[in-house]
C-alpha positions as CSV (number, residue, x, y, z in Angstrom):
1,X,6.7,-22.8,-7.1
2,X,9.9,-24.7,-6.4
3,X,8.1,-28.0,-6.0
4,X,6.7,-27.9,-9.5
5,X,10.1,-28.0,-11.1
6,X,9.1,-30.6,-13.7
7,X,6.0,-28.8,-14.8
8,X,5.4,-29.4,-18.5
9,X,7.0,-32.8,-18.7
10,X,4.7,-35.7,-19.7
11,X,5.4,-39.3,-18.9
12,X,3.4,-42.3,-19.8
13,X,3.7,-45.2,-17.3
14,X,2.8,-48.8,-17.9
15,X,3.7,-50.6,-14.7
16,X,3.0,-52.7,-11.6
17,X,4.2,-53.2,-8.1
18,X,7.0,-51.0,-6.6
19,X,9.9,-49.8,-8.7
20,X,8.3,-48.4,-11.8
21,X,5.3,-46.9,-10.0
22,X,7.7,-45.3,-7.5
23,X,9.8,-43.8,-10.4
24,X,6.7,-42.4,-12.0
25,X,5.3,-41.0,-8.7
26,X,8.7,-39.4,-8.0
27,X,8.4,-37.4,-11.2
28,X,4.7,-36.7,-10.7
29,X,5.4,-35.3,-7.2
30,X,7.9,-32.9,-8.8
31,X,5.2,-31.6,-11.1
32,X,5.4,-33.9,-14.2
33,X,2.2,-35.0,-15.8
34,X,2.4,-38.8,-15.3
35,X,-0.3,-40.7,-17.1
36,X,-0.7,-44.3,-15.9
37,X,-2.2,-46.8,-18.4
38,X,-4.0,-49.8,-16.9
39,X,-6.3,-52.4,-18.2
40,X,-10.0,-51.9,-17.8
41,X,-10.1,-53.8,-14.4
42,X,-6.8,-52.5,-13.2
43,X,-3.3,-53.8,-13.4
44,X,-1.5,-56.6,-11.7
45,X,-1.1,-54.7,-8.4
46,X,-4.5,-53.0,-8.3
47,X,-5.6,-55.2,-5.3
48,X,-2.1,-55.7,-3.8
49,X,-2.1,-55.9,0.0
50,X,-2.4,-54.0,2.3
51,X,-6.0,-53.4,1.6
52,X,-9.0,-51.9,3.3
53,X,-11.9,-54.0,4.5
54,X,-13.5,-53.0,1.3
55,X,-10.5,-54.5,-0.7
56,X,-9.2,-51.2,-1.8
57,X,-5.4,-51.4,-2.1
58,X,-3.5,-49.0,0.1
59,X,-0.4,-50.2,-1.7
60,X,-1.7,-49.0,-5.1
61,X,-3.0,-45.8,-3.6
62,X,0.4,-45.1,-1.9
63,X,2.5,-45.6,-5.1
64,X,0.3,-43.8,-7.6
65,X,-0.2,-40.4,-5.9
66,X,-0.3,-37.3,-8.1
67,X,-0.8,-39.3,-11.4
68,X,-3.6,-39.4,-13.9
69,X,-5.3,-42.7,-14.8
70,X,-6.3,-44.0,-18.2
71,X,-8.1,-47.3,-18.4
72,X,-7.8,-49.0,-21.8
73,X,-8.5,-52.6,-22.9
74,X,-4.9,-53.3,-23.8
75,X,-5.8,-57.0,-24.5
76,X,-7.3,-55.9,-27.8
77,X,-5.3,-54.6,-30.7
78,X,-7.4,-51.4,-30.9
79,X,-6.6,-50.8,-27.2
80,X,-2.9,-51.3,-27.7
81,X,-3.0,-48.9,-30.6
82,X,-4.5,-46.2,-28.3
83,X,-1.8,-46.9,-25.6
84,X,1.0,-46.7,-28.2
85,X,-0.4,-43.4,-29.5
86,X,-0.3,-42.0,-26.0
87,X,3.3,-43.1,-25.6
88,X,4.5,-41.4,-28.7
89,X,2.1,-38.4,-28.7
90,X,3.6,-35.1,-29.8
91,X,5.0,-32.5,-27.5
92,X,8.5,-31.1,-26.8
93,X,8.5,-32.5,-23.3
94,X,6.5,-35.6,-24.0
95,X,7.5,-38.9,-25.7
96,X,8.7,-40.5,-22.4
97,X,7.7,-44.0,-21.4
98,X,8.3,-45.8,-18.2
99,X,7.5,-49.5,-17.8
100,X,8.5,-52.7,-16.0
101,X,6.8,-54.9,-18.5
102,X,8.8,-56.8,-21.2
103,X,9.8,-54.5,-24.1
104,X,8.0,-56.5,-26.8
105,X,4.9,-56.2,-28.8
106,X,3.3,-52.8,-28.3
107,X,6.0,-51.9,-25.8
108,X,8.9,-52.8,-28.2
109,X,11.1,-49.7,-28.3
110,X,12.0,-50.2,-32.0
111,X,8.4,-50.4,-32.9
112,X,7.5,-47.3,-31.0
113,X,10.6,-45.4,-32.2
114,X,9.3,-45.7,-35.8
115,X,6.5,-43.5,-34.7
116,X,8.6,-41.0,-32.7
117,X,12.3,-41.0,-33.3
118,X,13.2,-39.2,-30.2
119,X,11.2,-41.5,-27.9
120,X,12.7,-42.0,-24.4
121,X,11.8,-45.4,-22.9
122,X,13.0,-46.7,-19.6
123,X,12.4,-50.4,-19.1
124,X,12.9,-51.9,-15.6
125,X,13.9,-55.6,-15.8
126,X,14.4,-58.3,-13.2
127,X,18.0,-59.2,-14.3
128,X,20.2,-57.8,-17.1
129,X,19.1,-60.6,-19.4
130,X,15.4,-59.7,-19.0
131,X,14.6,-62.6,-16.7
132,X,12.1,-62.4,-13.9
133,X,13.2,-61.2,-10.5
134,X,11.8,-59.4,-7.5
135,X,13.2,-58.0,-4.3
136,X,12.5,-61.3,-2.5
137,X,14.5,-63.3,-5.0
138,X,17.3,-60.8,-5.5
139,X,18.0,-60.4,-1.8
140,X,18.8,-64.1,-1.1
141,X,21.2,-64.1,-4.1
142,X,23.3,-61.3,-2.8
143,X,23.8,-62.8,0.7
144,X,22.2,-60.2,3.0
145,X,19.6,-62.5,4.6
146,X,22.5,-64.5,6.2
147,X,23.7,-61.3,7.9
148,X,20.2,-60.3,9.1
149,X,18.5,-61.2,12.4
150,X,19.8,-62.6,15.7
151,X,23.5,-63.4,15.9
152,X,22.7,-67.0,16.8
153,X,20.4,-67.5,13.8
154,X,21.3,-70.4,11.6
155,X,18.7,-69.8,8.9
156,X,18.5,-66.8,6.6
157,X,16.2,-63.9,7.7
158,X,14.3,-61.9,5.1
159,X,13.2,-58.4,5.9
160,X,10.1,-56.4,4.9
161,X,11.7,-53.4,3.3
162,X,11.9,-53.9,-0.5
163,X,15.3,-52.0,-0.6
164,X,16.2,-52.8,-4.2
165,X,12.8,-51.9,-5.5
166,X,13.0,-48.6,-3.8
167,X,16.4,-47.8,-5.1
168,X,15.5,-48.9,-8.6
169,X,12.4,-46.6,-8.6
170,X,14.5,-43.6,-7.7
171,X,17.2,-44.6,-10.2
172,X,14.5,-44.9,-12.9
173,X,13.5,-41.3,-12.3
174,X,17.1,-40.2,-12.5
175,X,17.6,-42.2,-15.7
176,X,14.6,-40.6,-17.4
177,X,15.7,-37.1,-16.4
178,X,19.2,-37.8,-17.7
179,X,17.9,-39.1,-21.0
180,X,15.5,-36.1,-21.3
181,X,18.5,-33.7,-20.8
182,X,20.4,-35.6,-23.5
183,X,17.5,-35.3,-25.8
184,X,17.3,-31.5,-25.3
185,X,21.0,-31.2,-26.0
186,X,21.4,-33.7,-28.9
187,X,17.8,-34.3,-30.1
188,X,18.0,-38.1,-29.7
189,X,15.9,-40.6,-28.0
190,X,17.1,-43.5,-25.8
191,X,16.0,-46.9,-24.6
192,X,17.4,-47.3,-21.0
193,X,17.3,-50.7,-19.4
194,X,17.6,-50.9,-15.6
195,X,17.9,-54.3,-14.0
196,X,16.7,-54.8,-10.4
197,X,19.5,-57.3,-9.8
198,X,22.1,-54.9,-11.2
199,X,21.0,-52.2,-8.8
200,X,21.5,-54.6,-5.9
201,X,24.8,-55.8,-7.1
202,X,26.0,-52.2,-7.6
203,X,24.9,-51.3,-4.0
204,X,26.8,-54.3,-2.6
205,X,29.9,-53.2,-4.5
206,X,29.6,-49.6,-3.5
207,X,29.2,-50.5,0.2
208,X,32.3,-52.7,0.2
209,X,30.6,-56.1,0.6
210,X,31.9,-57.5,-2.6
211,X,35.5,-56.3,-2.1
212,X,35.4,-57.7,1.5
213,X,34.6,-61.1,0.1
214,X,37.2,-60.9,-2.6
215,X,39.8,-60.3,0.0
216,X,38.7,-63.4,1.9
217,X,37.1,-61.6,4.8
218,X,33.9,-63.3,5.9
219,X,31.2,-61.0,7.2
220,X,29.3,-62.5,10.1
221,X,25.8,-61.6,11.3
222,X,25.9,-59.2,14.3
223,X,22.3,-58.9,15.2
224,X,21.4,-55.3,16.2
225,X,25.0,-54.2,16.5
226,X,26.3,-51.5,14.2
227,X,29.0,-53.1,12.1
228,X,32.4,-51.3,12.4
229,X,31.6,-49.0,15.3
230,X,29.6,-48.9,18.4
231,X,25.8,-49.1,18.3
232,X,23.2,-51.4,19.7
233,X,19.9,-51.7,21.4
234,X,19.3,-51.5,25.2
235,X,16.3,-52.1,27.5
236,X,15.2,-49.2,29.6
237,X,14.0,-49.3,33.2
238,X,10.4,-49.0,32.2
239,X,10.5,-51.7,29.6
240,X,11.1,-49.6,26.5
241,X,13.9,-50.3,24.0
242,X,16.3,-47.8,22.6
243,X,19.0,-47.8,20.0
244,X,22.2,-45.8,20.7
245,X,24.9,-45.1,18.1
246,X,28.5,-43.9,18.5
247,X,29.6,-44.0,14.9
248,X,31.5,-40.7,14.8
249,X,33.9,-39.5,17.5
250,X,31.5,-36.7,18.4
251,X,28.6,-39.2,18.7
252,X,30.7,-41.5,20.9
253,X,31.9,-38.8,23.2
254,X,28.4,-37.4,23.6
255,X,27.2,-40.9,24.6
256,X,30.0,-41.3,27.1
257,X,29.3,-37.9,28.6
258,X,25.5,-38.6,28.9
259,X,26.1,-41.9,30.7
260,X,29.0,-40.7,32.8
261,X,31.4,-43.5,31.7
262,X,34.3,-41.3,30.5
263,X,36.8,-42.5,33.1
264,X,35.7,-46.2,32.8
265,X,36.1,-46.1,29.0
266,X,39.6,-44.6,29.4
267,X,40.6,-47.3,31.8
268,X,39.1,-50.0,29.6
269,X,41.1,-48.8,26.6
270,X,44.3,-48.7,28.6
271,X,43.7,-52.2,30.0
272,X,43.0,-53.7,26.6
273,X,45.5,-51.7,24.7
274,X,43.0,-50.2,22.3
275,X,42.1,-46.6,21.2
276,X,38.4,-46.2,21.8
277,X,38.4,-43.0,19.9
278,X,38.8,-45.2,16.8
279,X,35.5,-46.6,15.5
280,X,37.0,-50.0,14.6
281,X,38.3,-50.5,18.1
282,X,34.9,-49.6,19.5
283,X,33.4,-52.3,17.4
284,X,36.0,-54.9,18.6
285,X,35.3,-53.9,22.2
286,X,31.5,-53.6,21.8
287,X,30.6,-56.2,24.4
288,X,32.7,-54.5,27.2
289,X,31.4,-51.1,26.2
290,X,27.8,-52.3,26.2
291,X,28.4,-53.7,29.7
292,X,29.3,-50.2,30.9
293,X,26.3,-48.5,29.2
294,X,23.5,-51.1,29.9
295,X,23.2,-50.5,33.7
296,X,22.9,-46.8,33.2
297,X,20.0,-47.2,30.7
298,X,18.4,-50.0,32.7
299,X,18.2,-47.8,35.8
300,X,16.3,-45.0,34.1
301,X,12.9,-44.5,32.4
302,X,12.6,-43.6,28.7
303,X,11.7,-40.0,29.6
304,X,14.8,-39.7,31.8
305,X,17.0,-41.2,29.1
306,X,15.6,-38.9,26.4
307,X,16.2,-35.8,28.5
308,X,19.8,-36.8,29.2
309,X,20.6,-38.0,25.7
310,X,19.0,-34.9,24.0
311,X,20.9,-32.6,26.3
312,X,24.2,-34.2,25.4
313,X,23.5,-34.5,21.7
314,X,23.5,-38.3,21.7
315,X,22.5,-40.1,18.4
316,X,19.7,-42.4,19.6
317,X,16.2,-43.5,18.9
318,X,13.3,-45.3,20.6
319,X,12.0,-48.5,19.1
320,X,8.3,-48.1,18.4
321,X,5.6,-49.8,16.4
322,X,4.1,-48.4,13.2
323,X,1.0,-47.7,15.2
324,X,3.0,-45.7,17.7
325,X,4.7,-43.9,14.9
326,X,1.3,-42.8,13.4
327,X,-0.4,-42.0,16.7
328,X,2.4,-40.5,18.8
329,X,5.3,-39.3,16.7
330,X,5.1,-35.6,15.5
331,X,7.4,-36.4,12.6
332,X,4.6,-38.5,11.2
333,X,1.9,-35.8,11.4
334,X,0.8,-32.5,9.9
335,X,3.5,-30.9,12.1
336,X,5.9,-32.2,9.5
337,X,5.6,-30.2,6.2
338,X,6.2,-33.4,4.4
339,X,2.7,-34.5,5.1
340,X,-0.8,-33.4,4.1
341,X,-4.3,-34.8,4.2
342,X,-5.7,-36.2,1.0
343,X,-9.1,-37.6,0.2
344,X,-8.3,-41.0,-1.3
345,X,-11.1,-42.4,-3.4
346,X,-12.5,-45.6,-1.9
347,X,-10.6,-45.1,1.4
348,X,-11.3,-41.7,2.9
349,X,-9.1,-39.1,4.4
350,X,-5.4,-40.2,4.7
351,X,-2.2,-38.6,6.0
352,X,0.0,-38.7,2.9
353,X,3.6,-37.7,2.2
354,X,4.7,-35.4,-0.6
355,X,8.1,-35.9,-2.1
356,X,10.9,-35.5,0.5
357,X,12.8,-33.1,-1.7
358,X,12.3,-29.4,-0.8
359,X,13.3,-26.8,-3.3
360,X,13.8,-23.4,-1.6
361,X,11.7,-24.6,1.3
362,X,8.8,-25.5,-1.0
363,X,7.3,-28.7,-2.4
364,X,4.0,-29.6,-4.1
365,X,1.4,-30.8,-1.6
366,X,0.5,-34.4,-1.8
367,X,-2.3,-35.4,-4.1
368,X,-4.2,-38.7,-4.0
369,X,-3.9,-41.6,-6.4
370,X,-6.6,-41.3,-9.1
371,X,-9.6,-43.5,-9.4
372,X,-9.0,-46.1,-12.1
373,X,-9.9,-44.5,-15.4
374,X,-10.7,-41.1,-13.8
375,X,-8.8,-39.2,-16.6
376,X,-9.4,-41.5,-19.6
377,X,-11.7,-39.0,-21.4
378,X,-9.7,-35.9,-20.7
379,X,-6.4,-37.5,-21.6
380,X,-7.6,-39.0,-24.9
381,X,-9.3,-35.9,-26.0
382,X,-6.5,-33.4,-25.0
383,X,-3.4,-35.5,-25.7
384,X,-4.7,-37.5,-28.8
385,X,-7.2,-34.8,-29.9
386,X,-10.2,-37.2,-30.0
387,X,-13.6,-35.6,-30.4
388,X,-16.4,-36.3,-28.1
389,X,-18.0,-38.5,-30.8
390,X,-14.8,-40.5,-31.3
391,X,-14.4,-41.0,-27.6
392,X,-18.0,-42.1,-27.2
393,X,-17.5,-44.8,-29.9
394,X,-14.5,-46.1,-28.0
395,X,-16.5,-46.2,-24.8
396,X,-19.4,-47.9,-26.4
397,X,-17.1,-50.6,-27.9
398,X,-15.7,-51.3,-24.4
399,X,-12.2,-50.2,-25.4
400,X,-11.9,-47.6,-22.7
401,X,-13.3,-47.0,-19.2
402,X,-14.0,-43.7,-17.4
403,X,-15.5,-42.7,-14.1
């Protein structure tokens, strides 16, 4: 099956929160055997909000789908020895470790490499020096909160999306795949370090924010306006809110056609001496253009607008709550092949996404996150070759937990 493209790869994950678990889950959803190691009572994020009324973390369940779980008392030397043995266990497609914990002690790459010379380890850090940082501390440093929110806002505005964590998680998966390819070609291991702050800085550079500042151009906050072209939100006649975008020339002409403002736009451009076929000129003239479009939208219901916009090929969207998304939007339902139903332990039946990548129209169906320690016995016996008696002793000593 196309979706199982990484079948046979084994990754050991020691992680918490977003970036590293997301990187591991990305590989697991492509078919890799991702073994998550946690302490006996769960990791730092085992009860991270949002949670059910029974205090089961929906956050943890969402970021650990399709993995296996091994619960080991890593606070004890014997437990750390077991975890290290898993990380360096033999296998042509094994010996891959993903973590966002400091690479010291039992996670020290040089220590582990003595046991397996071709070990691949990817360590996610806060900053390039190994300092602590999270999305909510990186984002203020790079300036985006001053560009977010209403145009008249004087204070910075944080947003809910952990953008740098998400990008870092995907980049972690890419980094491990690149290192695994290098190992197959050259036979060597690698310790890859990936800093959350560097991911954010690179993105700011790639998007032109850094160059803009270097050239002395100060970016202002523009609220819900699309920077550099035309796009903003409007209120409909029945109290709904829509976002319309005229970024490309095709999108802009479709919007003008749907709202019947072609002649008015041409006259406006001639009067102001601007070419409104150019996206930059549309941005400069956004207030006047919005004044032409707003009455048309305000005089119609959402249903009428949707019919006209869809018929003309307008790039637009309705603003809706997450509850509306889940209850009303077919894109967030089983009608979308991305989703499937999983029975999540401790929660019940949930609509869950698989990986968005589709290989030849196929992808592996979503699988739930494991119960903590659900795979401890199987993994230790199959990967490390422990006998039933040996595992029983570890269990009796409280070094491992299984369900």
